[in-house]
C-alpha positions as CSV (number, residue, x, y, z in Angstrom):
1,M,-30.4,43.8,-11.0
2,A,-28.9,43.1,-14.4
3,V,-25.8,41.1,-15.0
4,Y,-22.9,43.2,-16.5
5,S,-21.3,41.7,-19.6
6,N,-19.2,43.3,-22.3
7,L,-19.6,42.2,-25.9
8,Y,-17.2,42.3,-28.9
9,I,-18.6,42.8,-32.4
10,D,-16.6,42.6,-35.7
11,Q,-17.7,45.4,-38.0
12,G,-19.3,44.1,-41.2
13,A,-19.8,40.5,-39.8
14,D,-22.9,38.7,-38.6
15,F,-23.1,38.7,-34.8
16,S,-24.9,36.4,-32.4
17,S,-24.7,35.8,-28.7
18,I,-26.7,33.8,-26.2
19,V,-27.7,35.4,-22.9
20,T,-28.7,32.9,-20.2
21,V,-31.1,34.3,-17.6
22,E,-30.9,32.9,-14.0
23,D,-33.0,33.7,-11.0
24,V,-31.6,34.9,-7.6
25,L,-30.9,31.2,-6.7
26,G,-28.8,30.6,-9.8
27,Q,-31.5,28.5,-11.4
28,L,-32.5,28.9,-15.1
29,F,-35.3,31.5,-15.4
30,D,-38.4,30.1,-17.3
31,L,-39.0,32.7,-20.0
32,T,-42.5,31.4,-20.9
33,N,-44.9,34.3,-21.4
34,Y,-41.9,36.7,-21.8
35,S,-40.5,38.4,-24.9
36,A,-37.1,40.1,-25.1
37,R,-35.7,43.3,-26.6
38,G,-32.4,45.0,-26.6
39,Q,-30.7,48.1,-28.0
40,I,-27.3,49.5,-28.6
41,R,-26.5,53.2,-28.4
42,K,-23.3,55.2,-28.7
43,T,-23.9,56.7,-25.3
44,Y,-26.7,56.3,-22.8
45,S,-28.2,59.6,-23.9
46,S,-28.0,59.0,-27.7
47,S,-31.2,59.3,-29.6
48,N,-30.1,56.9,-32.3
49,S,-30.2,53.2,-31.5
50,I,-29.7,49.8,-33.1
51,D,-32.1,47.1,-32.2
52,F,-30.9,43.5,-31.5
53,S,-33.0,40.7,-32.9
54,A,-33.8,39.1,-29.5
55,N,-35.5,35.7,-29.7
56,I,-36.4,33.1,-27.1
57,P,-36.3,29.8,-29.0
58,N,-36.8,27.6,-26.0
59,P,-38.3,29.5,-23.0
60,Q,-37.5,26.7,-20.4
61,S,-33.8,27.0,-21.3
62,G,-33.6,30.6,-19.9
63,E,-31.8,31.6,-23.1
64,I,-32.2,34.7,-25.2
65,L,-30.6,34.7,-28.7
66,L,-29.2,38.1,-29.7
67,E,-28.4,38.7,-33.3
68,L,-27.2,41.5,-35.6
69,T,-26.8,41.2,-39.4
70,S,-23.6,42.1,-41.2
71,S,-25.5,45.1,-42.7
72,Q,-26.2,46.4,-39.2
73,T,-22.7,45.9,-37.9
74,R,-21.2,47.5,-41.1
75,E,-23.1,50.7,-40.3
76,M,-21.6,50.9,-36.8
77,K,-18.5,53.0,-36.5
78,A,-15.6,51.2,-34.8
79,G,-15.5,52.0,-31.1
80,R,-17.3,51.7,-27.8
81,Y,-21.1,51.5,-27.3
82,V,-23.5,50.7,-24.5
83,Y,-26.3,48.2,-24.6
84,D,-28.9,46.4,-22.5
85,V,-31.5,43.6,-22.9
86,E,-34.9,43.4,-21.2
87,I,-37.5,40.7,-20.8
88,F,-41.1,41.8,-20.6
89,T,-44.6,40.4,-20.5
90,S,-47.1,41.1,-23.3
91,N,-48.7,44.0,-21.6
92,D,-45.5,45.4,-20.1
93,T,-46.7,44.9,-16.6
94,E,-43.4,43.3,-15.8
95,V,-40.1,44.6,-17.4
96,I,-36.8,43.2,-16.2
97,R,-33.4,44.3,-17.4
98,V,-31.4,41.1,-17.5
99,V,-28.0,42.2,-19.0
100,E,-26.2,45.4,-19.7
101,G,-22.7,46.5,-20.6
102,Q,-20.4,47.9,-23.2
103,I,-19.8,46.8,-26.7
104,M,-16.5,47.2,-28.5
105,V,-16.9,47.2,-32.3
106,N,-13.7,46.1,-34.0
107,P,-13.0,47.8,-37.3
108,E,-13.4,46.0,-40.6
109,V,-10.5,45.9,-43.1
110,T,-12.0,43.8,-45.9
111,R,-14.9,45.5,-47.7
């Protein structure tokens, strides 16, 4: 079962966050042979989505680096969104949702 975590993004600014994946015993999950992906949508049923850049720089650390560019966040209207992040094997035989939650995009003043 995925961990629930809310994120806060400043509209028009670069965004990055690290997700640390743990196993059921609370130990770091070795992400070797896994890739990561994540999406943001206005609602669960929205057809439009924004893809996170989701990288695993050091698989043994259990960390996934999520990033959005300032161009991506500038295009997001201020307000509430939903998101999730999955890890998966190269042939999608194993897909695990590791985190999900809501995102609050704070409006930009300086343009």
